[in-house]
C-alpha positions as CSV (number, residue, x, y, z in Angstrom):
1,M,4.2,31.4,316.5
2,I,6.6,34.5,315.5
3,Y,6.5,37.9,316.0
4,P,5.6,40.7,314.5
5,E,3.0,38.9,311.5
6,H,5.0,39.8,308.9
7,F,8.4,39.2,310.0
8,E,9.0,36.7,306.5
9,S,8.8,39.2,304.7
10,K,10.5,41.8,306.6
11,I,14.1,40.0,306.7
12,G,13.6,38.4,302.7
13,F,12.6,34.7,304.0
14,D,9.5,35.2,301.1
15,R,11.6,35.7,298.0
16,I,14.2,33.3,299.1
17,R,11.1,31.5,299.6
18,E,10.6,32.5,296.1
19,L,13.8,31.6,294.5
20,V,13.8,28.1,295.8
21,K,10.3,27.9,294.2
22,G,11.7,28.2,291.3
23,H,14.3,25.7,291.0
24,C,11.9,23.6,291.5
25,L,10.7,21.2,289.0
26,F,7.5,18.8,290.2
27,D,4.4,19.7,291.9
28,P,5.5,17.8,295.4
29,G,8.6,20.2,295.8
30,R,7.0,23.5,295.0
31,E,4.4,22.4,297.8
32,R,7.8,21.7,300.4
33,V,8.7,25.3,300.1
34,D,5.9,26.8,300.1
35,E,5.7,24.7,303.7
36,M,8.8,25.6,304.8
37,R,8.9,29.0,307.7
38,F,11.8,30.3,309.1
39,Q,13.0,28.3,311.6
40,W,14.5,29.6,314.7
41,D,14.8,25.9,316.7
42,L,18.5,24.5,316.6
43,D,17.4,20.9,316.0
44,S,14.6,21.6,313.3
45,I,18.1,23.8,311.6
46,L,20.6,21.0,311.8
47,R,18.2,17.6,311.0
48,E,17.2,20.0,307.5
49,L,21.3,21.0,307.4
50,K,21.7,16.8,307.7
51,L,19.4,16.6,304.0
52,V,20.9,19.0,302.6
53,E,24.6,17.7,303.4
54,E,23.1,14.1,302.6
55,F,21.9,15.9,298.9
56,Q,24.8,17.3,298.2
57,Q,27.6,14.0,298.8
58,I,24.8,12.6,296.1
59,N,25.5,14.9,294.0
60,L,29.1,14.8,294.0
61,G,29.2,10.7,293.5
62,E,29.8,9.7,290.5
63,E,26.9,8.7,288.5
64,A,24.7,12.0,287.8
65,F,21.2,12.4,289.8
66,P,18.4,11.2,288.0
67,I,15.6,14.1,287.9
68,Q,14.3,13.5,284.5
69,H,13.1,10.4,286.5
70,F,10.3,12.0,288.9
71,V,7.1,11.1,288.7
72,D,4.6,12.5,290.4
73,N,2.3,9.5,291.7
74,R,0.8,10.5,294.4
75,E,-3.1,10.0,292.8
76,A,-2.1,6.5,291.8
77,L,-1.0,5.8,295.9
78,K,-4.2,7.7,296.6
79,K,-6.5,5.3,294.7
80,A,-4.7,2.0,295.5
81,E,-5.0,3.0,299.8
82,V,-9.3,2.2,298.3
83,E,-10.2,-1.2,298.9
84,G,-11.4,-3.1,296.5
85,T,-9.8,-0.9,293.9
86,Y,-6.7,-1.3,290.9
87,L,-4.4,0.7,289.3
88,L,-3.4,1.2,285.6
89,T,-0.7,-0.1,283.4
90,E,0.5,3.6,283.0
91,E,-0.1,4.0,287.2
92,V,2.1,1.0,288.3
93,S,5.1,1.9,285.2
94,G,5.3,5.6,287.4
95,L,5.8,3.8,291.1
96,Q,8.6,1.1,290.0
97,K,12.2,2.4,291.0
């Protein structure tokens, strides 16, 4: 736990979180931003920086990153976990690459 309790708002991290959330295109991204907390652990920071670097490399590639193809399939995947259930055609088409 970080001391004091309102540390993130005192340093403005909550405003940064809201700015980042404003750039998210889908609910899973906004939910991920809501889960983010101020980091002070070097290994955690380096892991997140590696993810940022990886995404930057993808964006610098020759092909544009296909942001229009994201589909939130969480409900279909939850449904598929239950034995004896099946997915509808629309749900399956959302799962393909």
